[in-house]
C-alpha positions as a Markdown table, in Angstrom:
| # | Residue | x | y | z |
|---|---|---|---|---|
| 1 | Met | -45.3 | -121.2 | -157.5 |
| 2 | Val | -45.7 | -118.2 | -155.4 |
| 3 | Cys | -45.6 | -114.9 | -157.4 |
| 4 | Pro | -42.5 | -112.6 | -157.0 |
| 5 | Pro | -42.7 | -110.0 | -154.6 |
| 6 | Gly | -42.9 | -106.0 | -155.2 |
| 7 | Leu | -46.1 | -105.3 | -157.2 |
| 8 | Asp | -46.6 | -101.5 | -157.6 |
| 9 | Arg | -50.1 | -99.4 | -157.3 |
| 10 | Ala | -51.2 | -100.3 | -160.6 |
| 11 | Ala | -50.7 | -104.3 | -160.2 |
| 12 | Arg | -52.7 | -103.9 | -156.7 |
| 13 | Ser | -55.5 | -102.4 | -158.7 |
| 14 | Arg | -56.1 | -103.8 | -162.0 |
| 15 | Pro | -58.4 | -106.9 | -162.0 |
| 16 | Pro | -56.8 | -110.7 | -162.4 |
| 17 | Arg | -56.4 | -111.7 | -166.4 |
| 18 | Asp | -54.9 | -114.9 | -167.8 |
| 19 | Leu | -52.5 | -114.3 | -170.4 |
| 20 | Gln | -53.8 | -117.3 | -172.8 |
| 21 | Leu | -50.0 | -117.7 | -173.8 |
| 22 | Ala | -51.0 | -120.9 | -175.8 |
| 23 | Arg | -52.5 | -118.5 | -178.4 |
| 24 | Leu | -49.2 | -116.5 | -179.0 |
| 25 | Gly | -48.0 | -118.7 | -181.8 |
| 26 | Leu | -44.5 | -118.3 | -179.9 |
| 27 | Leu | -44.3 | -122.1 | -178.8 |
| 28 | Pro | -40.4 | -122.3 | -179.1 |
| 29 | Leu | -40.3 | -119.1 | -177.3 |
| 30 | Met | -42.5 | -120.1 | -174.7 |
| 31 | Ala | -40.8 | -123.6 | -174.1 |
| 32 | Met | -37.6 | -121.3 | -172.8 |
| 33 | Leu | -40.0 | -119.2 | -171.2 |
| 34 | Val | -41.0 | -122.5 | -169.0 |
| 35 | Ala | -37.6 | -123.4 | -168.3 |
| 36 | Ser | -36.8 | -119.5 | -167.3 |
| 37 | Ala | -39.5 | -119.8 | -165.3 |
| 38 | Leu | -38.7 | -123.0 | -163.2 |
| 39 | Met | -35.7 | -121.4 | -162.4 |
| 40 | Thr | -37.3 | -118.7 | -160.4 |
| 41 | Ala | -35.8 | -118.1 | -157.1 |
| 42 | Ser | -34.7 | -115.5 | -154.3 |
| 43 | Val | -31.4 | -114.5 | -154.4 |
| 44 | Ala | -28.7 | -112.0 | -154.4 |
| 45 | Met | -28.7 | -110.1 | -157.1 |
| 46 | Ala | -25.9 | -108.1 | -158.7 |
| 47 | Ser | -26.2 | -104.4 | -158.9 |
| 48 | Gly | -27.0 | -101.9 | -161.6 |
| 49 | Gln | -29.7 | -101.8 | -164.6 |
| 50 | Leu | -29.3 | -102.9 | -168.3 |
| 51 | Gln | -32.3 | -102.0 | -170.9 |
| 52 | Ile | -32.5 | -103.6 | -174.2 |
| 53 | Val | -34.7 | -101.5 | -176.3 |
| 54 | Ala | -35.8 | -101.4 | -179.9 |
| 55 | His | -35.5 | -97.4 | -180.7 |
| 56 | Glu | -33.9 | -94.2 | -178.9 |
| 57 | Asp | -37.0 | -93.2 | -177.1 |
| 58 | Asp | -38.7 | -96.6 | -175.9 |
| 59 | Asp | -36.8 | -96.8 | -172.5 |
| 60 | Leu | -38.3 | -93.2 | -171.8 |
| 61 | Tyr | -41.7 | -93.9 | -173.3 |
| 62 | Phe | -42.5 | -97.2 | -171.5 |
| 63 | Met | -39.7 | -97.8 | -169.0 |
| 64 | Thr | -40.0 | -94.3 | -166.8 |
| 65 | Pro | -40.2 | -93.9 | -164.0 |
| 66 | Ala | -38.1 | -97.0 | -163.5 |
| 67 | Val | -34.8 | -95.8 | -165.6 |
| 68 | Pro | -34.3 | -92.8 | -164.1 |
| 69 | Asp | -35.3 | -94.2 | -160.7 |
| 70 | Gly | -32.3 | -96.7 | -161.5 |
| 71 | Ile | -30.3 | -93.9 | -162.4 |
| 72 | Ala | -30.9 | -91.9 | -159.0 |
| 73 | Thr | -29.0 | -94.7 | -157.1 |
| 74 | Gly | -26.2 | -94.0 | -158.5 |
| 75 | Gln | -25.7 | -97.8 | -159.7 |
| 76 | Pro | -24.6 | -98.7 | -163.1 |
| 77 | Ser | -27.1 | -97.6 | -165.9 |
| 78 | Trp | -26.2 | -99.2 | -169.4 |
| 79 | Thr | -28.9 | -98.9 | -172.5 |
| 80 | Val | -28.6 | -101.0 | -175.7 |
| 81 | Phe | -30.7 | -99.6 | -178.7 |
| 82 | Leu | -30.9 | -102.4 | -181.1 |
| 83 | Thr | -32.1 | -100.0 | -184.4 |
| 84 | Ala | -31.2 | -96.6 | -185.3 |
| 85 | Gly | -34.8 | -95.5 | -185.3 |
| 86 | Asp | -34.5 | -94.4 | -188.7 |
| 87 | Ala | -37.8 | -94.7 | -190.0 |
| 88 | Gly | -36.4 | -95.4 | -193.2 |
| 89 | Arg | -35.1 | -91.5 | -193.6 |
| 90 | Thr | -31.8 | -90.6 | -194.6 |
| 91 | Asp | -31.7 | -86.7 | -193.4 |
| 92 | Gly | -29.8 | -87.5 | -190.5 |
| 93 | His | -32.8 | -88.3 | -188.4 |
| 94 | Trp | -31.3 | -91.3 | -186.5 |
| 95 | Gln | -28.0 | -89.6 | -185.7 |
| 96 | Ser | -30.3 | -86.9 | -184.2 |
| 97 | Arg | -32.2 | -89.4 | -182.1 |
| 98 | Glu | -29.0 | -90.6 | -180.8 |
| 99 | Leu | -28.1 | -86.8 | -179.5 |
| 100 | Gly | -31.4 | -86.8 | -178.2 |
| 101 | Ile | -31.4 | -90.0 | -176.1 |
| 102 | Arg | -27.8 | -88.9 | -175.0 |
| 103 | Ala | -29.3 | -85.5 | -173.6 |
| 104 | Ala | -32.6 | -87.1 | -171.6 |
| 105 | Tyr | -30.0 | -89.6 | -170.0 |
| 106 | Ala | -28.0 | -86.6 | -169.0 |
| 107 | Ser | -31.1 | -84.7 | -167.7 |
| 108 | Met | -32.1 | -87.6 | -165.7 |
| 109 | Ala | -28.5 | -88.0 | -164.0 |
| 110 | Gly | -28.9 | -83.9 | -163.8 |
| 111 | Leu | -25.2 | -83.4 | -165.5 |
| 112 | Pro | -24.4 | -81.5 | -168.7 |
| 113 | Asp | -25.3 | -83.6 | -171.5 |
| 114 | Val | -21.6 | -84.2 | -172.3 |
| 115 | Trp | -20.1 | -87.7 | -173.0 |
| 116 | Thr | -17.1 | -89.5 | -174.2 |
| 117 | Pro | -17.0 | -92.5 | -176.2 |
| 118 | Leu | -16.5 | -95.6 | -174.5 |
| 119 | Gly | -14.6 | -97.9 | -177.2 |
| 120 | Leu | -16.5 | -101.0 | -176.3 |
| 121 | Thr | -15.4 | -104.4 | -177.8 |
| 122 | Val | -18.2 | -107.2 | -177.2 |
| 123 | Gly | -16.3 | -110.1 | -178.8 |
| 124 | Glu | -14.5 | -109.2 | -182.0 |
| 125 | Arg | -17.3 | -106.3 | -182.7 |
| 126 | Ser | -16.4 | -102.6 | -182.1 |
| 127 | Leu | -19.8 | -101.2 | -181.5 |
| 128 | Ser | -20.7 | -97.7 | -180.9 |
| 129 | Ala | -21.0 | -96.8 | -177.0 |
| 130 | Phe | -20.7 | -93.4 | -174.9 |
| 131 | Thr | -20.3 | -92.8 | -171.3 |
| 132 | Leu | -21.6 | -89.8 | -169.5 |
| 133 | Val | -18.9 | -87.1 | -168.3 |
| 134 | Gly | -19.2 | -86.8 | -164.5 |
| 135 | Ala | -21.2 | -90.4 | -164.1 |
| 136 | Pro | -19.3 | -92.8 | -166.1 |
| 137 | Gln | -21.6 | -95.8 | -165.0 |
| 138 | Ile | -24.4 | -94.3 | -167.5 |
| 139 | Val | -23.6 | -95.8 | -170.6 |
| 140 | Val | -25.7 | -95.6 | -174.0 |
| 141 | Val | -25.1 | -98.2 | -176.9 |
| 142 | Phe | -26.4 | -98.0 | -180.3 |
| 143 | Leu | -26.1 | -101.1 | -182.7 |
| 144 | Arg | -27.7 | -99.1 | -185.2 |
| 145 | Leu | -29.8 | -101.6 | -186.8 |
| 146 | Pro | -32.4 | -100.7 | -189.3 |
| 147 | Asp | -35.6 | -99.6 | -188.3 |
| 148 | Gly | -38.3 | -102.2 | -189.5 |
| 149 | Asn | -41.2 | -100.3 | -189.6 |
| 150 | Pro | -44.1 | -101.1 | -187.7 |
| 151 | Ser | -45.4 | -103.9 | -189.9 |
| 152 | Gly | -41.8 | -105.6 | -189.8 |
| 153 | Thr | -41.5 | -105.5 | -193.8 |
| 154 | Gly | -38.3 | -102.8 | -193.6 |
| 155 | Tyr | -38.0 | -100.2 | -195.7 |
| 156 | Leu | -36.9 | -100.2 | -199.4 |
| 157 | Val | -33.8 | -97.8 | -198.7 |
| 158 | Thr | -32.5 | -100.2 | -196.1 |
| 159 | Gly | -32.9 | -103.1 | -198.2 |
| 160 | Asn | -36.2 | -104.0 | -196.1 |
| 161 | Glu | -33.9 | -105.5 | -193.4 |
| 162 | Ser | -35.7 | -105.7 | -190.1 |
| 163 | Leu | -35.4 | -107.5 | -186.7 |
| 164 | Gln | -38.6 | -109.7 | -187.9 |
| 165 | Tyr | -37.4 | -110.8 | -190.9 |
| 166 | Leu | -33.9 | -111.6 | -189.1 |
| 167 | Trp | -36.0 | -113.4 | -186.6 |
| 168 | Glu | -38.2 | -115.4 | -188.9 |
| 169 | Arg | -36.0 | -116.4 | -191.9 |
| 170 | Ser | -33.5 | -118.8 | -192.5 |
| 171 | Pro | -30.4 | -118.6 | -189.8 |
| 172 | Gly | -28.2 | -117.3 | -192.5 |
| 173 | Thr | -30.1 | -114.1 | -193.1 |
| 174 | Leu | -28.0 | -111.1 | -192.1 |
| 175 | Ile | -28.9 | -107.4 | -191.4 |
| 176 | His | -26.4 | -104.8 | -191.6 |
| 177 | Ser | -26.1 | -101.7 | -189.3 |
| 178 | Leu | -26.6 | -98.4 | -190.9 |
| 179 | Asp | -23.0 | -96.9 | -190.1 |
| 180 | Gly | -21.8 | -99.9 | -192.3 |
| 181 | Ala | -19.6 | -101.5 | -189.3 |
| 182 | Gln | -21.5 | -104.4 | -188.7 |
| 183 | Gln | -23.3 | -107.2 | -189.8 |
| 184 | Tyr | -25.4 | -110.0 | -187.7 |
| 185 | Thr | -27.2 | -113.1 | -188.2 |
| 186 | Arg | -29.8 | -114.1 | -185.9 |
| 187 | Ala | -27.4 | -116.4 | -183.7 |
| 188 | Glu | -24.5 | -113.5 | -183.8 |
| 189 | Leu | -27.2 | -110.7 | -182.3 |
| 190 | Val | -28.6 | -113.2 | -179.7 |
| 191 | Glu | -25.0 | -113.5 | -178.9 |
| 192 | Thr | -24.0 | -110.3 | -179.0 |
| 193 | Leu | -26.4 | -109.2 | -176.2 |
| 194 | Ala | -25.7 | -112.0 | -174.2 |
| 195 | Glu | -22.1 | -111.1 | -174.1 |
| 196 | Ile | -23.2 | -107.5 | -172.8 |
| 197 | Ile | -25.5 | -109.2 | -170.5 |
| 198 | Arg | -22.4 | -111.5 | -169.1 |
| 199 | Ala | -20.3 | -108.4 | -168.8 |
| 200 | Arg | -22.5 | -106.2 | -167.0 |
| 201 | Asp | -24.1 | -108.9 | -164.8 |
| 202 | Pro | -26.9 | -106.1 | -164.1 |
| 203 | Gly | -29.3 | -106.5 | -161.2 |
| 204 | Val | -32.2 | -105.8 | -163.5 |
| 205 | Leu | -32.9 | -106.5 | -167.1 |
| 206 | Arg | -35.6 | -104.9 | -168.4 |
| 207 | Ile | -36.5 | -105.8 | -172.3 |
| 208 | Gln | -39.5 | -104.9 | -174.6 |
| 209 | Asp | -42.9 | -107.0 | -174.5 |
| 210 | Met | -41.9 | -110.0 | -176.6 |
| 211 | Thr | -45.1 | -111.7 | -177.0 |
| 212 | Asp | -47.3 | -109.1 | -178.7 |
| 213 | Tyr | -50.2 | -110.7 | -177.3 |
| 214 | His | -51.9 | -107.5 | -176.6 |
| 215 | Gly | -51.6 | -106.2 | -180.2 |
| 216 | Ser | -51.4 | -103.0 | -181.8 |
| 217 | Asp | -47.6 | -102.3 | -181.5 |
| 218 | His | -44.5 | -101.9 | -183.8 |
| 219 | Ser | -42.9 | -105.1 | -184.8 |
| 220 | Asp | -39.5 | -103.6 | -183.7 |
| 221 | His | -40.7 | -103.1 | -180.0 |
| 222 | Tyr | -41.6 | -107.2 | -179.8 |
| 223 | His | -38.8 | -108.7 | -181.9 |
| 224 | Ser | -36.1 | -106.4 | -180.0 |
| 225 | Gly | -38.2 | -108.3 | -177.1 |
| 226 | Arg | -37.5 | -111.8 | -178.4 |
| 227 | Phe | -34.0 | -111.3 | -179.2 |
| 228 | Ala | -33.5 | -109.6 | -175.9 |
| 229 | Phe | -35.1 | -112.8 | -174.0 |
| 230 | Gln | -33.1 | -115.0 | -176.0 |
| 231 | Ala | -29.9 | -113.2 | -174.9 |
| 232 | His | -31.4 | -113.6 | -171.3 |
| 233 | Leu | -31.6 | -117.3 | -171.6 |
| 234 | Glu | -28.4 | -117.9 | -173.1 |
| 235 | Ser | -26.7 | -115.4 | -170.7 |
| 236 | His | -26.3 | -117.8 | -168.0 |
| 237 | Val | -26.6 | -115.0 | -165.3 |
| 238 | Arg | -28.1 | -114.1 | -162.5 |
| 239 | His | -30.8 | -111.3 | -162.7 |
| 240 | Arg | -34.1 | -110.0 | -162.6 |
| 241 | Leu | -36.3 | -109.9 | -165.7 |
| 242 | Arg | -38.9 | -106.7 | -166.5 |
| 243 | Ala | -40.3 | -107.1 | -169.7 |
| 244 | Tyr | -42.7 | -103.7 | -170.7 |
| 245 | Arg | -45.7 | -103.5 | -172.9 |
| 246 | Ala | -45.4 | -100.1 | -175.4 |
| 247 | Tyr | -48.2 | -98.6 | -177.8 |
| 248 | Asn | -50.9 | -100.9 | -177.0 |
| 249 | Ile | -50.7 | -99.2 | -172.9 |
| 250 | Asp | -52.5 | -95.5 | -174.4 |
| 251 | Thr | -56.2 | -96.9 | -173.4 |
| 252 | Gln | -54.9 | -98.3 | -170.1 |
| 253 | Pro | -55.8 | -96.3 | -166.8 |
| 254 | Val | -53.1 | -93.8 | -165.9 |
| 255 | Asn | -50.8 | -95.8 | -163.1 |
| 256 | Leu | -48.0 | -92.8 | -162.3 |
| 257 | Ser | -48.2 | -90.2 | -160.3 |
| 258 | Ser | -48.5 | -86.2 | -160.8 |
| 259 | Gln | -44.9 | -85.9 | -160.1 |
| 260 | Glu | -43.7 | -88.7 | -162.0 |
| 261 | Ile | -45.7 | -87.7 | -165.0 |
| 262 | Ala | -44.3 | -84.1 | -164.7 |
| 263 | Glu | -40.6 | -85.6 | -164.6 |
| 264 | Ser | -41.1 | -88.0 | -167.6 |
| 265 | Asn | -42.6 | -85.0 | -169.4 |
| 266 | Ala | -39.5 | -83.3 | -168.8 |
| 267 | Ile | -37.5 | -85.9 | -169.7 |
| 268 | Ile | -39.3 | -86.8 | -173.1 |
| 269 | Ala | -39.1 | -82.6 | -173.7 |
| 270 | Thr | -35.7 | -82.8 | -173.7 |
| 271 | Tyr | -35.2 | -85.8 | -176.0 |
| 272 | Gly | -38.0 | -84.4 | -178.0 |
| 273 | Ala | -35.8 | -81.0 | -178.7 |
| 274 | Phe | -33.8 | -83.7 | -181.2 |
| 275 | Asp | -36.4 | -85.6 | -182.8 |
| 276 | Gly | -38.6 | -83.4 | -184.4 |
| 277 | Gly | -40.4 | -81.7 | -181.3 |
| 278 | Val | -42.0 | -84.9 | -180.2 |
| 279 | Gly | -43.5 | -85.0 | -176.7 |
| 280 | Pro | -45.1 | -86.4 | -173.9 |
| 281 | Asn | -48.3 | -88.4 | -175.0 |
| 282 | Ala | -50.4 | -91.3 | -173.2 |
| 283 | Trp | -47.9 | -93.7 | -173.1 |
| 284 | Asn | -45.8 | -91.7 | -170.9 |
| 285 | Gln | -48.3 | -91.2 | -168.0 |
| 286 | Arg | -48.2 | -95.1 | -167.8 |
| 287 | Glu | -45.7 | -98.0 | -167.1 |
| 288 | Ile | -47.1 | -101.8 | -168.0 |
| 289 | Pro | -44.8 | -104.9 | -167.7 |
| 290 | Ile | -46.9 | -107.5 | -170.0 |
| 291 | Ala | -48.7 | -109.4 | -167.0 |
| 292 | Asp | -51.1 | -107.2 | -166.0 |
| 293 | Val | -51.4 | -108.7 | -162.4 |
| 294 | Cys | -49.6 | -111.1 | -160.2 |
| 295 | Thr | -51.4 | -114.4 | -162.0 |
| 296 | Ser | -50.7 | -118.1 | -162.4 |
| 297 | Ser | -51.2 | -119.6 | -165.8 |
| 298 | Lys | -50.9 | -123.3 | -166.8 |
| 299 | Leu | -48.9 | -124.0 | -169.6 |
| 300 | Phe | -47.9 | -127.0 | -170.9 |
| 301 | Gly | -49.0 | -128.5 | -167.4 |
| 302 | Leu | -46.8 | -126.7 | -165.4 |
| 303 | Glu | -47.3 | -123.2 | -163.3 |
| 304 | Ile | -45.7 | -119.8 | -164.1 |
| 305 | Ser | -46.1 | -117.1 | -162.3 |
| 306 | Phe | -46.6 | -113.6 | -163.9 |
| 307 | Ser | -46.3 | -110.1 | -162.0 |
| 308 | Lys | -47.5 | -106.7 | -163.7 |
| 309 | Arg | -44.2 | -105.0 | -162.5 |
| 310 | Gln | -41.7 | -108.0 | -162.5 |
| 311 | Phe | -42.5 | -110.3 | -165.4 |
| 312 | Leu | -40.8 | -113.7 | -164.4 |
| 313 | Thr | -38.1 | -112.8 | -161.7 |
| 314 | Thr | -35.9 | -115.1 | -162.9 |
| 315 | Thr | -32.6 | -116.2 | -161.6 |
| 316 | His | -30.0 | -118.0 | -163.8 |
| 317 | Ala | -26.8 | -119.4 | -162.2 |
| 318 | Ala | -23.8 | -118.9 | -163.9 |
């Protein structure tokens, strides 16, 4: 299998490294990964981008400049935030974070921070979604599930619910949105995300690293990645899949240009005004999908290709 094209500057400069995926303890997930990889092909893709992330700033810190670059094309850009990012707080923190991410996307588009409710229905569920006035192709969707805390054990105030527990526990386990509007089983959350993928039919789907191979990350990040990856498999639509590392990139070499970092800093400062003044740090000087370079690894006797910027350029026939 030939590695997919399009490696960015960091991919060319980083040394090769096998991922040793069998170590991960995620054999069912990896089996699906194999099936997905075997469908790799060069085909005409749909347009636009779709991000599925855990928290309201994950796309800003870990998927920039990819996301603002996509917005600059004028093509559709949807971002789905799985958790409310509440961190167990009851002081309006998560509501403010939603305002912050809306302000950040407006700044990326160079437009006033004015949004209108979208009235999004997925299956029989009404989801909270907003579209940017002046750029209706830019949409943010909030599922408002409880933040699971970095350990994945949840917070007492939200019944210790978390994406990790929803993923790991019995099929009947439920997670409830903080606004009281929805509840999901694992299968229902996957199907909701898969329906969004089908409806949007994006050219590129961006998710978070679902392996936790590199460690030192938030449980919500890689469990968001697992739910999104499962939804990717079940969507059966054609798109590129790119999965991005998170907290553990801070010690890696800087791979963004000074201009890209300055632009990222400005976006994060806009968001941070709504989130306790959080600001630029080591994360937003880097953008690292889960494989360091384009390299091949043997898994179950099958050849799989990994790319630094394009983790498994996968296509699914409808």
